[in-house]
KOLFI-86518 format. One line per 10 residues: number of its first residue (from 0); their letters; for each residue x, z, y of N, C-alpha, C. Coordinates in steps of 0.001 Angstrom, whole numbers, plus 500000, padded with zeros to 6 digits. Layout:
N
NUM = A = X:Z:Y:X:Z:Y:X:Z:Y; ...
This chain:
383
0 = MEGKAEEISG = 397052:913872:581983:397013:915323:582219:396819:916093:580929; 396216:915465:579911:395966:916176:578664:397257:916650:578032; 398277:915780:578022:399556:916159:577438:400193:917308:578187; 400017:917333:579474:400592:918402:580264:399961:919734:579890; 398653:919739:579631:397986:920985:579263:398550:921529:577962; 398905:920644:577041:399473:921101:575792:400879:921643:576007; 401624:921046:576931:402986:921467:577172:403075:922889:577693; 402099:923302:578486:402247:924563:579192:402237:925761:578276; 401754:925621:577061:401767:926760:576159:403107:926905:575457; 404023:925965:575665:405336:926046:575050:406216:927037:575775
10 = ADGAGRRAVD = 407381:927341:575186:408258:928366:575747:409543:927806:576321; 409730:926485:576236:411027:925950:576629:411064:925438:578061; 409928:925501:578774:409916:925094:580172:410011:923598:580388; 409825:922815:579324:409988:921370:579458:408923:920752:580337; 407805:921458:580554:406721:920891:581344:406920:920989:582830; 408022:921611:583295:408228:921785:584724:408345:920435:585428; 407626:920320:586519:407655:919086:587299:408491:919337:588549; 409556:918617:588718:410454:918846:589839:409772:918531:591164; 410071:919342:592175:409550:919092:593510:410252:917868:594082; 409476:916910:594560:410040:915671:595102:409419:915386:596460
20 = PEEGPIVRFA = 410079:915844:597550:409519:915607:598889:409348:914134:599212; 410133:913248:598573:410034:911825:598854:408709:911232:598366; 408043:911951:597437:406767:911464:596914:405665:911517:597973; 405881:912265:599010:404841:912499:599996:404163:913816:599713; 403767:914543:600735:403177:915863:600533:401817:915779:599853; 401525:916749:599031:400191:916828:598448:399211:917393:599469; 399730:918209:600408:398898:918765:601491:399617:918560:602811; 398866:918180:603825:399420:918097:605178:398440:918723:606164; 398916:919705:606912:398189:920244:608064:398773:919565:609300; 397950:918901:610074:398403:918165:611248:397707:918704:612496
30 = GVAKSYDGAI = 398437:919478:613277:397894:920021:614520:396678:920902:614322; 396656:921673:613242:395467:922466:612900:395443:923767:613698; 394270:924087:614218:394036:925354:614914:392666:925873:614504; 392508:927203:614556:391237:927825:614181:390916:928957:615141; 389710:928876:615714:389188:929935:616571:387744:930202:616173; 387385:931477:616135:386008:931834:615791:385123:931990:617027; 385757:932180:618190:384978:932401:619403:385311:931405:620512; 386207:930466:620241:386571:929481:621244:387596:929956:622239; 388008:931225:622137:388970:931769:623095:390247:932241:622409; 390084:933013:621332:391235:933554:620609:391462:932724:619354
40 = YVVRNLDLDI = 392677:932241:619197:393019:931399:618047:393740:932238:616998; 393199:932258:615775:393845:932983:614680:394882:932120:613980; 394770:930796:614132:395794:929845:613683:396015:928869:614826; 397287:928625:615160:397598:927771:616306:398702:926783:615938; 398504:925548:616348:399578:924537:616288:400206:924441:614903; 399381:924385:613873:399899:924382:612513:400193:922961:612044; 401478:922668:611867:401943:921434:611237:402724:921845:610000; 402209:921495:608831:402811:921979:607589:402605:920961:606479; 403693:920591:605816:403633:919747:604620:403928:920602:603393; 403107:920453:602363:403304:921157:601102:403646:920120:600047
50 = HRGEFLTLLG = 404791:920273:599407:405293:919271:598470:404633:919419:597099; 404534:918320:596411:403972:918328:595058:404863:919149:594125; 404233:920030:593369:404944:920805:592368:405626:922051:592873; 405561:922332:594173:406249:923515:594673:405352:924747:594650; 405987:925899:594714:405302:927181:594855:405563:927644:596278; 404560:927487:597134:404683:927861:598540:403896:929132:598790; 404542:930127:599375:403870:931375:599722:403665:931461:601224; 402449:931820:601618:402125:932121:603014:402221:933628:603164; 403202:934088:603916:403524:935513:604013:403366:935983:605449; 402801:937162:605610:402683:937722:606950:401837:938969:606950
60 = PSGSGKTTTL = 401836:939703:608057:401015:940912:608164:399537:940565:608285; 398696:941563:608208:397256:941354:608373:396982:940748:609746; 396109:939731:609776:395748:939099:611025:396716:938049:611512; 397693:937665:610678:398710:936706:611123:398265:935261:610978; 397177:935001:610226:396661:933652:610077:396874:933034:608707; 397544:933752:607807:397874:933172:606501:396634:932943:605645; 395717:933931:605588:394519:933777:604758:393580:932742:605355; 393460:932709:606667:392622:931693:607310:393143:930301:606985; 394459:930139:606965:395051:928849:606599:394652:928460:605185; 394733:929416:604255:394349:929131:602869:392860:928794:602772
70 = MMLAGFEAPT = 392020:929527:603503:390580:929279:603451:390224:927915:604032; 390976:927456:605027:390744:926101:605545:391140:925053:604522; 392228:925295:603805:392638:924362:602761:391622:924335:601624; 391072:925492:601297:390072:925563:600225:388742:924951:600640; 388478:924880:601946:387209:924340:602427:386186:925388:602783; 386573:926665:602695:385641:927748:603042:385585:928004:604543; 386576:927500:605265:386588:927542:606728:386916:926144:607230; 386374:925795:608379:386660:924491:608988:387591:924675:610176; 388598:923824:610328:389474:923950:611492:388741:923622:612782; 389130:924301:613850:388574:924001:615168:389175:922719:615721
80 = HGEILLAGRP = 390445:922533:615475:391147:921323:615896:392072:920881:614767; 392453:919621:614793:393431:919109:613855:392817:918577:612572; 393690:918209:611640:393244:917549:610422:394023:918077:609217; 393327:918176:608079:393943:918549:606807:393815:917366:605864; 394949:916987:605255:394943:915881:604308:395373:916386:602938; 394671:915935:601901:394978:916267:600518:395308:914967:599792; 396557:914872:599310:397046:913643:598675:396835:912435:599583; 397037:912628:600879:396941:911546:601841:395546:911259:602355; 394535:911956:601827:393145:911713:602233:392638:912853:603103; 391999:912553:604227:391423:913615:605056:390340:914379:604290
90 = VTNVPPHKRN = 390427:915716:604308:389415:916526:603612:388789:917558:604533; 389033:917426:605827:388536:918425:606769:387040:918647:606623; 386279:917598:606335:384824:917717:606217:384333:917623:604772; 385249:917736:603818:384875:917686:602397:384552:919094:601923; 383398:919327:601279:383043:920677:600828:383984:921167:599740; 384071:922511:599545:385032:923087:598597:384914:922521:597185; 383675:922355:596671:383514:921949:595276:383941:920511:595013; 384186:919750:596078:384628:918371:595901:386127:918190:596156; 386834:919290:596378:388280:919193:596628:389094:919332:595337; 388445:919721:594264:389092:919807:592949:390314:920728:592972
100 = LGVVFQNYAL = 390136:921912:593554:391204:922899:593651:390915:924068:592728; 391954:924628:592134:391816:925898:591430:392024:927027:592414; 391172:928056:592353:391252:929163:593306:391224:930486:592551; 392154:931388:592906:392206:932726:592308:392188:933745:593435; 391211:934669:593376:391085:935697:594398:391504:937059:593851; 391636:938018:594761:392042:939370:594377:390995:940048:593506; 389706:939753:593738:388646:940464:593020:388248:939784:591702; 389037:938790:591267:388863:938091:589992:387627:937195:589964; 386465:937691:590438:385220:936903:590492:384815:936358:589132; 384996:937169:588074:384549:936768:586734:383070:937079:586578
110 = FPHMTVAENV = 382380:936294:585771:380957:936537:585510:380839:937618:584432; 380265:938781:584766:380249:939889:583799:379384:939632:582577; 378352:938770:582704:377441:938521:581584:377976:937467:580623; 379113:936836:580978:379702:935812:580122:380894:936373:579359; 381192:935783:578223:382412:936131:577513:383603:935548:578252; 384791:935961:577817:386010:935419:578399:386047:933902:578236; 385747:933418:577045:385768:931977:576797:384751:931247:577665; 383579:931833:577844:382552:931209:578680:382978:931174:580142; 383660:932224:580599:384172:932236:581964:385176:931114:582178; 386077:930954:581224:387106:929933:581357:386494:928537:581254
120 = AFPLLARKMA = 385449:928404:580443:384806:927104:580259:383947:926696:581450; 383565:927625:582295:382608:927348:583369:383018:926167:584255; 384289:926087:584723:384644:924941:585574:384525:923607:584845; 384719:923611:583525:384612:922367:582763:383157:921930:582658; 382252:922893:582437:380823:922586:582384:380335:922086:583737; 380839:922726:584807:380428:922314:586154:380855:920889:586458; 381951:920454:585822:382441:919089:586025:381891:918130:584978; 380949:918631:584183:380235:917811:583186:381185:917164:582171; 382183:917952:581760:383079:917472:580716:382337:917414:579390; 382708:916490:578520:382090:916374:577197:382239:917691:576443
130 = KGDIPGRVER = 381129:918201:575901:381145:919519:575273:382132:919609:574113; 382376:918506:573452:383310:918534:572340:384752:918761:572763; 385063:918463:574024:386433:918621:574513:386700:920015:575076; 385637:920762:575352:385782:922040:576065:386490:923105:575233; 386126:923352:573952:386782:924439:573205:388294:924302:573153; 388799:923090:572965:390253:922904:572918:390908:923233:574242; 390278:922820:575346:390815:923126:576671:390844:924642:576896; 389773:925315:576543:389688:926764:576730:390746:927464:575885; 390894:927032:574645:391878:927653:573751:393285:927531:574320; 393633:926348:574842:394969:926163:575407:395160:926996:576661
140 = ALAMVKLGPF = 394125:927091:577497:394239:927879:578733:394428:929356:578421; 393699:929877:577429:393855:931280:577051:395222:931536:576429; 395713:930592:575638:397049:930742:575058:398110:930762:576151; 397891:929972:577200:398841:929896:578300:399031:931251:578963; 397951:932042:579079:398043:933355:579709:398147:934466:578663; 398442:934085:577409:398699:935033:576317:397496:935909:576005; 396302:935315:576074:395072:936047:575753:394214:935251:574774; 394858:934509:573895:394127:933694:572933:393096:934434:572110; 393376:935656:571604:392407:936360:570752:391258:937032:571509; 391211:936908:572834:390258:937689:573621:389032:936888:574050
150 = GARRPAQLSG = 388845:935702:573522:387779:934826:573984:386384:935384:573848; 386136:936223:572838:384791:936745:572597:384475:938000:573394; 385456:938552:574091:385215:939793:574832:384537:939509:576173; 383981:940586:576738:383416:940520:578090:384473:941002:579081; 384390:940585:580339:385373:941042:581332:385494:942555:581415; 384389:943283:581245:384434:944744:581343:385269:945378:580243; 385544:944637:579190:386340:945150:578075:387827:944870:578249; 388204:944331:579395:389599:943979:579663:390183:944871:580749; 391492:945033:580722:392182:945744:581793:392232:944867:583039; 392659:945463:584160:392756:944694:585400:393718:943529:585281
160 = GQQQRIALAR = 394848:943764:584630:395808:942686:584456:395281:941572:583576; 394533:941937:582526:393948:940917:581650:392879:940113:582387; 392073:940788:583201:391064:940073:583980:391719:939074:584945; 392845:939484:585528:393513:938570:586447:394063:937365:585699; 394532:937556:584475:395006:936431:583679:393855:935484:583347; 392685:936036:583068:391523:935187:582785:391152:934379:584022; 391188:935023:585189:390901:934299:586431:391907:933160:586631; 393158:933407:586257:394174:932370:586379:393908:931231:585387; 393541:931588:584149:393230:930560:583147:392053:929704:583606; 391049:930331:584199:389880:929591:584677:390258:928630:585810
170 = ALVFEPELVL = 391208:929047:586645:391622:928180:587751:392459:927000:587274; 393080:927128:586099:393974:926087:585607:393370:925216:584520; 392238:925640:583941:391729:924984:582737:391350:923525:582976; 390915:923182:584176:390524:921786:584446:391691:920974:585009; 392898:921559:584945:394138:920879:585294:394132:920328:586717; 393897:921182:587711:393957:920718:589099:395408:920459:589499; 395586:919622:590492:396934:919398:591024:397369:920535:591926; 396404:921275:592442:396691:922293:593441:395911:923556:593120; 396619:924708:593108:395986:926005:592853:396250:926916:594043; 395191:927540:594554:395288:928459:595683:395088:929884:595185
180 = MDEPLGALDK = 395946:930796:595627:395855:932194:595209:395893:933085:596441; 394847:933898:596599:394730:934785:597755:394898:936233:597323; 396088:936796:597559:396398:938187:597191:395931:938503:595765; 396256:937688:594771:395668:937874:593444:396124:939139:592727; 397246:939731:593144:397781:940892:592432:397632:942183:593231; 396916:942111:594335:396827:943263:595234:396169:944485:594643; 395293:944301:593649:394568:945439:593078:395284:946074:591891; 396435:945537:591506:397141:946025:590324:398177:947071:590712; 398525:947948:589762:399567:948931:590028:400927:948243:590061; 401938:948948:590561:403234:948339:590853:403861:947692:589618
190 = QLREQMQIEI = 403889:948389:588495:404548:947854:587315:403834:946610:586798; 402499:946672:586737:401736:945528:586249:401833:944362:587224; 401849:944673:588518:401969:943612:589522:403289:942869:589355; 404364:943603:589107:405665:942967:588932:405700:942120:587660; 405050:942585:586598:404977:941799:585370:404203:940503:585600; 403084:940599:586334:402265:939421:586592:402979:938424:587504; 403800:938917:588420:404579:938012:589268:405441:937091:588413; 406127:937675:587445:407010:936884:586582:406186:935935:585711; 405034:936408:585195:404204:935547:584350:403674:934352:585128; 403189:934574:586348:402687:933475:587168:403818:932502:587497
200 = KHIHERLGVT = 404985:933044:587797:406143:932191:588085:406481:931315:586882; 406465:931901:585681:406791:931132:584478:405723:930076:584176; 404452:930428:584383:403380:929453:584170:403554:928271:585124; 403866:928561:586373:404092:927489:587342:405253:926604:586907; 406326:927208:586426:407492:926440:586006:407161:925519:584837; 406334:926007:583903:405999:925192:582740:404993:924102:583083; 404022:924427:583929:402936:923497:584217:403293:922466:585276; 404045:922897:586295:404409:921982:587374:403326:921771:588401; 402269:922571:588365:401193:922451:589334:401673:922979:590689; 401097:922456:591766:401404:922970:593102:400625:924259:593336
210 = VVYVTHDQSE = 401313:925298:593815:400678:926590:594073:400864:926956:595536; 399767:927348:596185:399820:927926:597528:399315:929354:597391; 400168:930301:597730:399967:931712:597396:400006:932537:598671; 399024:933396:598882:398975:934253:600070:399282:935690:599677; 400183:936316:600420:400478:937734:600196:401050:938339:601472; 400986:939672:601558:401683:940385:602628:402880:941142:602063; 403115:940987:600743:404168:941707:600039:405447:940865:600049; 406470:941346:600769:407696:940570:600912:408414:940372:599579; 408509:941427:598768:409222:941304:597499:408507:940328:596570; 407179:940315:596614:406410:939368:595812:406743:937932:596215
220 = ALTMSDRIAV = 406791:937688:597514:407117:936347:598003:408532:935941:597613; 409485:936853:597747:410869:936537:597422:411032:936244:595938; 410271:936940:595098:410388:936797:593644:409855:935462:593158; 408742:934995:593732:407978:933920:593114:408179:932543:593725; 408606:932442:594959:408395:931221:595742:409553:930245:595714; 409229:928952:595801:410212:927929:596136:410488:927952:597641; 409406:928047:598427:409524:928209:599874:408531:929268:600328; 408858:929886:601468:408002:930909:602054:407771:930540:603520; 406497:930511:603927:406151:930303:605330:405765:931666:605913; 406566:932158:606848:406329:933473:607444:405445:933305:608680
230 = FDDGEIQQIA = 404252:933919:608618:403279:933812:609706:403320:935051:610594; 403096:934824:611871:402841:935911:612818:402085:935338:613998; 401059:936049:614413:400281:935650:615592:399789:934211:615488; 399363:933819:614280:398746:932516:614093:399694:931351:613968; 401001:931596:613950:401976:930518:613875:403021:930806:612809; 403593:929740:612256:404706:929895:611318:405976:930173:612117; 406589:931325:611854:407826:931703:612527:409045:931045:611887; 408987:930878:610570:410071:930209:609840:409557:929845:608465; 409967:928711:607957:409628:928309:606592:410915:927869:605907; 411224:928497:604764:412475:928223:604070:412418:928876:602699
240 = DATTLYERPD = 413471:928671:601913:413573:929360:600629:413923:930826:600864; 413808:931644:599815:413976:933088:599947:415371:933460:600455; 416395:932805:599934:417757:933145:600339:417974:932882:601824; 417500:931741:602301:417672:931408:603713:416934:932397:604612; 415701:932732:604255:414937:933670:605076:415638:935024:605158; 416184:935458:604037:416808:936787:604015:418163:936778:604714; 418978:935770:604410:420336:935749:604933:420431:935156:606333; 419530:934237:606671:419633:933541:607958:418273:933469:608653; 417677:934606:608995:416397:934583:609704:416541:933950:611078; 415486:933253:611498:415521:932544:612783:415278:933460:613975
250 = NAFVAQFIGE = 414523:934526:613759:414208:935401:614888:414041:936834:614408; 413847:937747:615354:413792:939171:615036:412598:939518:614162; 411470:938828:614369:410303:939132:613544:410589:938848:612075; 411158:937686:611783:411457:937333:610393:412474:938305:609806; 413481:938646:610581:414502:939580:610107:413904:940935:609759; 412953:941402:610584:412342:942711:610337:411327:942657:609199; 410639:941522:609062:409558:941450:608078:410079:941157:606677; 411167:940409:606572:411750:940082:605273:412873:941062:604995; 412621:942032:604142:413646:943007:603818:413771:944082:604885; 414875:944805:604843:415111:945936:605739:416244:945600:606687
260 = NNRFLGRVTA = 416157:946116:607913:417165:945835:608923:417476:947059:609757; 418718:947167:610155:419092:948030:611272:419043:947158:612518; 418396:947658:613552:418195:946836:614745:418746:947546:615977; 419487:946800:616773:420029:947309:618032:419487:946477:619185; 419271:947119:620310:418865:946432:621535:419982:946569:622558; 420217:945510:623305:421267:945577:624314:421280:944343:625186; 422374:944188:625943:422529:943035:626821:423824:942306:626501; 423764:940983:626590:424933:940162:626315:425967:940377:627418; 427209:940707:627016:428276:940918:628001:429303:939799:627996; 429399:939054:626893:430349:937950:626833:429982:937036:625679
270 = TDGSYLTVET = 430355:935773:625782:430129:934819:624693:431433:934101:624387; 431604:933738:623112:432816:933054:622679:432456:932146:621512; 432037:930925:621819:431625:929993:620775:430384:930485:620056; 430509:930693:618762:429366:931124:617946:429140:932629:617998; 429997:933355:618696:429911:934804:618711:429680:935312:620125; 429254:936571:620213:429063:937206:621509:429286:938707:621358; 429364:939369:622478:429410:940832:622477:428192:941350:623213; 427678:942453:622719:426468:943059:623264:426740:944527:623545; 426341:944972:624715:426465:946387:625068:425110:947060:624924; 425049:948127:624141:423805:948864:623952:423560:949793:625136
280 = AGGDVIEALA = 422384:950412:625157:422019:951297:626267:422986:952476:626373; 423567:952896:625252:424501:954014:625259:425922:953637:625586; 426180:952350:625840:427516:951915:626216:428377:951418:625075; 427876:951449:623837:428636:950924:622707:428642:949398:622749; 429748:948812:622313:429890:947363:622325:429937:946851:620886; 429105:945846:620596:428994:945289:619250:429286:943797:619304; 430112:943329:618373:430350:941899:618227:429358:941353:617208; 428766:940183:617511:427707:939647:616648:427733:938128:616647; 427007:937567:615685:426836:936125:615583:425692:935695:616499; 425930:934704:617336:424916:934252:618289:424010:933224:617616
290 = VKAGAVGEAT = 422861:933660:617147:421906:932764:616502:420906:932243:617524; 420267:933156:618206:419285:932797:619215:419350:933870:620293; 420276:933712:621202:420494:934735:622227:420648:934071:623582; 420379:934848:624648:420439:934320:625998:421849:934326:626565; 421921:934124:627859:423195:934071:628566:423693:935475:628859; 424902:935553:629376:425483:936842:629753:424540:937551:630730; 424303:938823:630466:423422:939634:631300:421997:939723:630791; 421632:938849:629849:420264:938860:629331:420132:939792:628125; 418920:940272:627919:418645:941179:626810:418619:940417:625487; 418986:941096:624428:418905:940515:623096:418705:941628:622082
300 = SLSLRPERAV = 418405:941247:620853:418301:942211:619757:419236:941788:618644; 419815:942753:617968:420735:942509:616874:420130:943025:615572; 420333:942281:614494:419828:942694:613185:420974:942725:612185; 421033:943810:611413:422077:943999:610408:421454:944564:609140; 421624:943889:608011:421117:944381:606741:421867:945655:606335; 421157:946664:605812:421824:947921:605425:422926:947746:604392; 422796:946752:603518:423826:946562:602491:425077:945883:603041; 425016:945364:604285:426187:944726:604881:427095:945736:605585; 426587:946919:605839:427406:947960:606444:428276:948616:605368; 429475:949040:605771:430450:949605:604844:430863:950990:605328
310 = INPAAGTCAN = 430933:951937:604398:431403:953284:604725:432903:953361:604508; 433619:953849:605511:435075:953988:605482:435754:952671:605089; 435519:951616:605875:436124:950318:605531:437640:950360:605603; 438269:949475:604841:439729:949406:604822:440257:948982:606193; 441464:949432:606492:442098:949071:607765:442203:947555:607879; 441935:947044:609079:442031:945613:609317:440779:944834:608985; 439760:945520:608459:438486:944863:608169:437434:945365:609134; 436338:944619:609254:435167:945002:610057:435476:945022:611554; 434994:944011:612233:435174:943929:613681:434468:945058:614409; 433407:945568:613811:432649:946675:614403:432888:947931:613576
320 = RFETRVEELI = 433424:948986:614196:433734:950237:613506:433315:951398:614398; 432596:952352:613830:432097:953482:614615:432232:954770:613817; 432659:955812:614503:432776:957127:613867:431414:957823:613903; 431047:958462:612808:429761:959143:612727:429828:960195:611636; 428678:960734:611255:428640:961699:610153:427374:961505:609340; 427405:961931:608103:426281:961758:607197:425149:962708:607594; 423982:962127:607895:422806:962923:608268:421855:963129:607092; 421835:962175:606152:420893:962271:605026:421389:961404:603880; 421185:961880:602651:421511:961124:601450:420281:961072:600558; 419880:959856:600152:418727:959700:599261:419161:958849:598078
330 = FLGDHTRVRV = 419114:959435:596883:419487:958726:595663:418294:957922:595169; 418483:956601:594969:417389:955722:594560:417735:954918:593309; 418540:955524:592430:418848:954873:591169:419979:953878:591298; 419657:952640:591698:420692:951609:591769:421528:951712:593035; 421041:952454:594042:421818:952645:595255:421466:953970:595910; 422323:954385:596836:422072:955584:597636:421901:955176:599093; 420842:955668:599716:420605:955407:601135:421301:956504:601941; 422177:956080:602816:422922:957005:603660:422454:956811:605090; 421881:957864:605681:421418:957771:607070:422448:958406:607991; 422786:957660:609048:423753:958133:610036:423235:957778:611427
340 = SVCGDDGFIV = 423971:958199:612439:423658:957821:613819:424762:956895:614316; 424372:955642:614645:425340:954638:615096:424776:953919:616312; 425572:953843:617374:425193:953094:618589:423819:953521:619112; 423538:954798:619077:422284:955316:619582:421125:955236:618621; 421341:954689:617428:420284:954589:616425:420450:955718:615412; 419560:956737:615505:419630:957881:614587:419123:957534:613196; 418490:956385:613058:417954:955989:611765:418734:954863:611112; 419989:954704:611477:420826:953657:610901:421040:953932:609409; 420798:952914:608577:420866:953070:607126:421999:952226:606553; 422758:952844:605659:423750:952129:604859:423306:952233:603403
350 = KVPNATGRPQ = 423217:951108:602702:422899:951114:601276:424205:951025:600495; 424490:952081:599727:425723:952135:598948:425373:951942:597480; 425853:950875:596814:425513:950656:595407:426082:951754:594512; 425349:952057:593458:425772:953089:592511:426350:952483:591233; 426876:951273:591325:427370:950577:590144:428496:951333:589467; 429314:952037:590232:430438:952786:589655:430244:954289:589813; 428980:954713:589840:428687:956131:590018:428269:956439:591440; 427716:957609:591652:427243:957980:592977:428406:958138:593942; 428222:957679:595190:429307:957806:596172:429629:959269:596459; 430897:959547:596674:431332:960915:596941:431145:961242:598422
360 = LALGQDITVG = 429897:961526:598778:429535:961839:600153:428781:963151:600186; 428829:963827:601330:428121:965102:601487:427492:965146:602864; 426410:965878:602992:425763:966038:604288:426740:966636:605289; 426744:966070:606488:427634:966548:607535:429038:965997:607475; 429361:965212:606454:430708:964669:606297:431000:963629:607379; 432185:963692:607964:432605:962696:608952:433029:961419:608235; 432509:960290:608702:432824:959003:608083:432954:957946:609169; 433468:956781:608766:433468:955589:609614:432509:954583:609001; 431693:953965:609845:430802:952899:609403:431214:951612:610111; 431329:950532:609326:431735:949275:609918:431009:948087:609327
370 = WEAEDCRALD = 431054:946958:610043:430490:945710:609544:431129:944540:610272; 431090:943377:609614:431670:942177:610195:430722:941562:611224; 431291:940864:612197:430483:940268:613264:429486:939254:612713; 429895:938461:611692:429004:937421:611187:427809:937974:610432; 427862:939258:610046:426733:939876:609349:425705:940467:610305; 426045:940515:611588:425157:941077:612602:424671:939919:613473; 423371:939668:613468:422826:938452:614073:422073:938771:615372; 422523:938146:616453:421786:938227:617721:420677:937183:617682; 419434:937656:617683:418331:936749:617375:417487:936352:618589; 417055:937293:619380:416263:936947:620544:416051:938196:621401
380 = APG = 415350:938009:622506:415118:939128:623429:414161:940128:622794; 414325:941423:623089:413401:942433:622561:411973:942127:622956; 411056:942318:622001:409641:942106:622287:409226:940680:622227
């Protein structure tokens, strides 16, 4: 592990450790459930393998079970049912300090009376490392987060972003195989948060450590993760890489939570292999891809990404075409949001890229909006 610590301060990414599922998971949740009162379960039926070297994000709204899952892995909460294994060994009853995990929280948890170097050295002292080896470890950890000259300062003399980097260095200095991060960037402003996302991603790539990261921020998860587990109501709704979650969501919740969607409700009127037609409450008929939909006559919901809709599509394209008019135009730099009324949805959004200049549209202008059937996904029944 010593050589790996030296590698991480390099810039060429040679220290990245490839994810190898065949090696066996570093973490396994087997039938794990958690209830605080014996009646309501905040985590239910959790079976999850975390691969060595991957960056896995637990994503979901407040109360979905993602943080409780992380706290059970850290040892701060005990599962009500099931078993947690770390590197093949049961750790359900092992206390947090014996799990050898690096942990980073949103509030940094730095000791204000210690210098930066002393804060970073603390986990090494707690593990009774030889004092002669500690300064070199601390120096490399600070260099890794680009704060080498700041060792003599106190946490109060650092910005929020610098404090978060110190917390990260402290979690990595003893070279754990697994690092847990609970909303670590939530207290930072948007620009700094985005910078830290990239820095954490690059550190992970160089070090090759396994990271389990909790957030409710969809863009953060999409930016940083090898895989994302989307939680809702105590269960994983879908676990996949960012592209799969965005382009091929398994159900309506995932489609709505990952990115933006136009959503239609209706009933299935016909099926044809992988496709179906759906009639909305207003009588409009939409052709869609049948991902998870019921039989003819049953209710379903349709999801369409705003960037998949086209304004004034060419003749012969787009199986779904509807006449409407421009209700609102919002310029957002790289694209313009065009709001129209389509199939009874007054809030239907089309994202028009501004790569070749702003689109020549005006409020009240009559237009056609269209999209292909394969871009509109019938996912499941409403609710």
